[in-house]
C-alpha positions in Angstrom: -62.4 -71.1 172.3 -64.5 -68.5 173.8 -65.9 -69.1 177.1 -69.8 -69.1 177.5 -69.5 -67.2 180.9 -67.8 -64.5 179.8 -70.2 -64.1 177.1 -73.2 -64.0 179.9 -71.4 -61.7 181.9 -70.7 -59.0 179.5 -72.9 -56.0 179.8 -75.4 -55.0 177.2 -74.5 -52.9 175.3 -71.2 -52.1 176.1 -67.9 -53.0 175.0 -67.1 -56.5 174.0 -64.8 -58.5 176.3 -61.3 -59.1 175.5 -62.2 -63.0 174.2 -64.1 -61.7 171.5 -62.0 -58.6 170.5 -59.0 -60.9 170.3 -61.3 -62.7 167.8 -62.3 -59.8 166.0 -59.0 -58.3 165.4 -57.1 -60.8 162.9 -60.0 -60.8 160.5 -60.2 -57.2 160.3 -56.5 -56.9 159.9 -56.8 -59.8 156.9 -59.8 -58.1 155.2 -57.6 -54.7 155.3 -54.7 -56.6 153.7 -56.5 -57.3 150.3 -55.8 -54.2 147.8 -59.4 -52.8 146.9 -60.0 -51.8 143.2 -58.9 -48.4 142.1 -56.2 -48.4 145.3 -52.6 -48.3 144.4 -52.4 -51.9 144.8 -55.0 -52.9 142.4 -54.0 -50.7 139.7 -50.3 -52.6 140.3 -52.1 -55.6 139.2 -53.6 -54.3 136.3 -50.1 -53.0 135.3 -48.5 -56.3 136.0 -51.1 -57.8 133.5 -51.1 -55.1 130.5 -47.0 -55.4 131.0 -46.9 -59.4 130.8 -49.8 -59.1 127.5 -47.4 -56.4 126.0 -44.8 -58.7 126.6 -46.2 -62.0 124.9 -47.5 -60.1 122.2 -44.0 -58.3 121.6 -42.5 -62.1 121.0 -45.4 -63.5 119.2 -46.3 -60.8 116.5 -43.0 -61.5 114.2 -43.9 -65.0 114.0 -47.7 -64.8 113.6 -46.6 -62.2 110.8 -44.1 -64.7 109.4 -47.0 -67.9 109.8 -49.3 -65.1 107.8 -47.0 -64.2 105.2 -45.2 -67.3 104.3 -47.8 -70.4 105.1 -51.6 -69.0 105.2 -51.2 -66.2 102.1 -49.6 -68.6 99.7 -52.3 -71.3 100.5 -55.0 -68.9 99.9 -53.8 -67.3 96.6 -52.8 -71.3 95.8 -56.7 -71.9 96.0 -57.8 -68.1 94.2 -55.5 -69.4 91.2 -56.7 -72.8 91.3 -60.0 -71.8 90.0 -58.3 -69.8 86.8 -57.1 -70.4 83.9 -54.1 -68.3 84.2 -50.9 -68.2 82.0 -48.9 -66.3 85.0 -49.2 -63.0 83.5 -52.2 -60.6 83.3 -55.3 -60.6 85.6 -57.1 -63.4 86.6 -60.2 -63.0 84.4 -60.5 -66.5 83.0 -63.1 -68.5 85.6 -63.3 -71.9 85.3 -64.5 -73.4 88.5 -63.5 -76.9 89.4 -62.5 -77.8 85.5 -58.5 -77.7 86.8 -59.2 -80.1 89.7 -60.8 -82.4 87.5 -58.1 -82.1 84.4 -55.2 -82.9 87.4 -57.6 -85.9 88.6 -58.0 -87.4 85.0 -54.2 -87.0 84.6 -52.7 -90.1 84.3 -49.5 -88.5 85.1 -50.7 -87.3 88.4 -52.2 -90.5 89.1 -49.2 -91.9 88.6 -47.1 -89.6 90.4 -49.6 -90.2 93.8 -49.3 -93.9 93.4 -45.2 -93.1 93.2 -45.6 -91.1 96.6 -47.2 -93.9 98.1 -44.7 -96.4 97.2 -42.0 -94.0 98.7 -44.1 -93.8 101.7 -44.3 -97.5 102.4 -40.8 -98.5 101.3 -39.5 -95.5 103.2 -41.1 -96.7 106.8 -40.7 -100.5 105.4 -36.5 -99.6 105.4 -35.2 -97.3 107.5 -37.8 -98.4 110.7 -36.0 -101.7 111.4 -32.5 -100.7 109.6 -32.2 -97.7 111.5 -33.5 -99.5 115.1 -30.9 -102.1 114.2 -28.1 -99.7 114.0 -29.6 -97.5 117.0 -29.2 -100.2 119.3 -26.0 -101.2 118.0 -24.9 -97.7 118.8 -26.5 -97.6 122.1 -24.1 -100.4 123.5 -20.7 -98.8 125.1 -18.1 -99.5 122.0 -15.0 -97.7 120.6 -15.4 -95.4 118.2 -19.1 -94.9 119.0 -19.4 -91.2 118.3 -17.2 -91.4 114.9 -20.1 -94.3 113.8 -23.0 -91.9 114.8 -21.3 -89.2 113.2 -20.8 -91.0 110.1 -24.4 -92.2 110.2 -25.7 -88.4 110.5 -23.6 -86.8 107.8 -25.7 -87.5 105.0 -28.7 -86.3 106.9 -27.0 -82.8 107.5 -25.8 -82.6 103.2 -28.4 -80.1 101.3 -30.3 -82.0 99.3 -28.8 -80.4 96.3 -25.1 -81.5 97.0 -26.4 -85.0 97.7 -28.5 -85.2 94.6 -25.9 -84.2 92.6 -23.4 -86.8 93.9 -25.2 -89.2 93.7 -25.9 -88.5 90.2 -22.4 -88.8 89.2 -21.7 -91.9 90.9 -24.7 -93.9 89.2 -23.9 -92.6 85.6 -23.4 -96.0 83.2 -20.2 -96.9 82.6 -18.0 -94.4 83.9 -19.9 -93.8 87.1 -18.1 -95.2 90.3 -20.9 -97.6 90.9 -21.0 -99.3 87.3 -17.2 -99.1 87.7 -16.7 -101.3 91.1 -19.7 -103.6 89.7 -17.6 -104.0 86.6 -14.4 -104.8 88.5 -16.0 -108.0 89.7 -17.5 -108.6 86.5 -21.2 -107.6 87.0 -22.6 -104.9 85.3 -25.7 -102.3 85.5 -28.5 -101.6 83.4 -27.7 -100.3 79.8 -29.7 -97.2 80.0 -28.2 -96.7 83.5 -30.0 -97.0 87.0 -31.6 -93.8 86.6 -32.5 -93.9 82.7 -34.5 -97.3 83.0 -37.8 -97.5 84.0 -37.7 -100.5 85.6 -34.9 -99.1 88.1 -35.2 -95.7 88.3 -37.8 -95.4 91.4 -35.9 -98.3 93.4 -32.8 -96.5 92.5 -34.6 -93.1 94.0 -35.9 -95.0 96.8 -32.0 -96.3 97.7 -30.7 -92.9 97.7 -33.3 -91.8 99.9 -32.7 -94.4 102.0 -29.2 -93.2 102.4 -29.9 -89.4 102.6 -32.8 -89.7 105.8 -31.8 -92.8 107.8 -29.3 -90.9 110.1 -32.4 -89.0 111.3 -34.3 -92.3 112.2 -31.2 -93.5 113.7 -30.8 -90.4 115.8 -34.4 -90.3 117.1 -34.0 -93.6 118.0 -30.9 -93.7 119.8 -32.1 -90.3 121.9 -35.0 -92.6 122.9 -33.3 -95.6 123.8 -30.9 -93.2 125.9 -34.3 -92.4 128.0 -35.3 -96.3 128.9 -34.3 -96.6 132.7 -31.3 -99.2 132.9 -33.1 -100.4 135.9 -35.8 -102.4 133.7 -33.0 -104.2 131.6 -31.2 -104.9 134.5 -34.5 -106.5 136.4 -35.5 -108.3 133.0 -31.9 -110.2 132.9 -32.4 -111.3 136.6 -35.9 -112.6 135.6 -34.0 -114.7 132.7 -35.2 -113.0 129.8 -33.3 -113.3 126.6 -32.3 -110.3 124.1 -35.2 -110.7 121.8 -37.8 -110.7 124.5 -35.9 -107.6 126.2 -36.5 -105.6 122.9 -39.9 -106.9 122.5 -41.3 -106.7 126.0 -39.5 -103.1 127.3 -37.4 -101.5 124.4 -39.9 -101.2 121.4 -43.2 -100.6 124.1 -41.1 -97.4 125.3 -40.1 -96.4 121.9 -43.6 -96.2 120.8 -44.2 -92.2 120.8 -40.5 -92.0 118.8 -41.4 -94.6 116.3 -44.9 -93.7 115.5 -43.1 -89.4 115.8 -40.7 -90.4 113.1 -43.1 -92.4 110.9 -45.2 -89.2 110.9 -42.3 -87.2 109.7 -40.9 -89.4 106.9 -44.6 -89.9 105.9 -45.3 -86.1 105.7 -41.8 -86.0 103.9 -42.3 -88.6 101.4 -45.4 -86.7 100.2 -43.7 -83.3 100.1 -40.8 -84.8 98.1 -39.3 -82.9 95.1 -35.5 -81.9 95.4 -33.8 -85.3 95.0 -36.1 -86.9 92.4 -35.7 -83.2 90.2 -32.1 -83.7 90.5 -31.5 -87.3 90.0 -34.3 -88.0 87.4 -36.5 -84.8 86.9 -39.4 -87.0 87.0 -38.3 -89.6 84.3 -37.7 -91.6 82.4 -41.2 -91.9 80.8 -42.8 -90.4 84.1 -41.0 -93.5 86.0 -40.5 -91.2 89.1 -42.7 -88.4 88.8 -44.2 -87.4 92.2 -46.7 -85.1 93.1 -44.2 -82.2 94.1 -42.3 -82.3 90.5 -45.7 -82.4 88.5 -46.8 -79.5 89.7 -43.4 -77.8 88.8 -43.4 -79.2 85.4 -46.8 -77.7 85.1 -46.5 -74.5 86.4 -42.6 -73.7 85.0 -42.2 -75.7 82.1 -46.0 -75.8 80.4 -47.2 -72.6 82.3 -50.2 -74.3 83.4 -50.6 -72.1 86.9 -54.2 -73.2 87.4 -53.3 -76.8 86.9 -50.1 -76.4 89.5 -52.5 -74.5 91.7 -55.0 -77.0 92.0 -52.2 -80.1 92.3 -50.8 -78.1 95.1 -54.3 -77.4 96.6 -54.5 -81.7 96.2 -51.3 -82.1 97.9 -51.8 -79.9 100.7 -55.2 -81.6 101.4 -53.6 -85.4 101.3 -51.2 -84.2 103.6 -53.8 -82.4 106.0 -55.8 -85.3 105.7 -53.0 -88.2 106.8 -51.9 -85.8 109.6 -55.5 -85.5 110.9 -55.6 -89.4 110.4 -52.6 -89.4 112.6 -53.4 -87.1 114.8 -57.0 -89.0 115.9 -55.3 -92.7 115.9 -52.1 -92.2 117.2 -51.2 -89.2 119.3 -54.3 -88.9 121.0 -53.2 -92.9 122.4 -49.7 -91.1 123.1 -51.4 -88.1 125.2 -54.3 -89.9 126.6 -54.9 -89.6 130.5 -55.4 -93.2 132.3 -59.1 -93.9 131.6 -59.4 -96.7 134.2 -57.4 -94.7 136.9 -59.9 -91.6 136.6 -62.8 -93.9 137.0 -61.4 -95.7 139.9 -60.8 -92.5 141.9 -64.5 -91.4 141.2 
């Protein structure tokens, strides 16, 4: 603190008092420590920023090129093909505008395919969600052979769709297939036309195979979420006298909410894009009983060579998936990531 008497006795026009010079010196030192633009320190800062930007560009550029080449460019070309009548050869000269889209939307096979996709979406979530959660709760307990059971549950998901489809196609063959043979051993029989050949049984059979194939993903995701729930919450609930169902309803399911919704989103998008398993098992038949939007556009493009129709169907499929993704982000994802609004208002 500067003494007022020292300031009064200091000679005018002379040198400053020791107290004044002591306070000024550190300020001058701090000012001189800052790098000035054009000095080596300032150039060093700009050089480090440039190097950092170059490193970021070095790692981002390959991924960006792949994204543009394998995602953006095919979408642009699909939109371009969808407004032409094109057989796959020669230049695009027969411009038809939106007629291909009108033809697709008026096609009963495509509308049936859209309905089949929606049925698969609803059935997959309705079956795999409770079944996967129940298995995850069981595997979350300490038991003998726990690792082996987890592996058995997850192996079908690891298998390639082609391999799984071929295996189930052989199992479901009428009369000599393993499924019908097992039923015959207990005095039962399958459909006369086969599980995949009867229009009444084809789609439910495909849904069963899809459940077997993708249930492992649901179990693993739910199990990972369960292992993130603190044990103290369960112990406190048991001390309070809560039963098993109350603990699951009040603690487990609410804390698994983000995981459940993420899995539901992945299942929904995957069901909309479903192609491999259906194509191998039934090819979209019999009588279009299992046709999906993906099998429809493949049939139109490769078998009938209506590439304009197929491109229009692919654009419609992309729009449907995009709309569902945006709805999920708006109504679900935002709720999972939003900030606690009442707490922010209280701080204000």
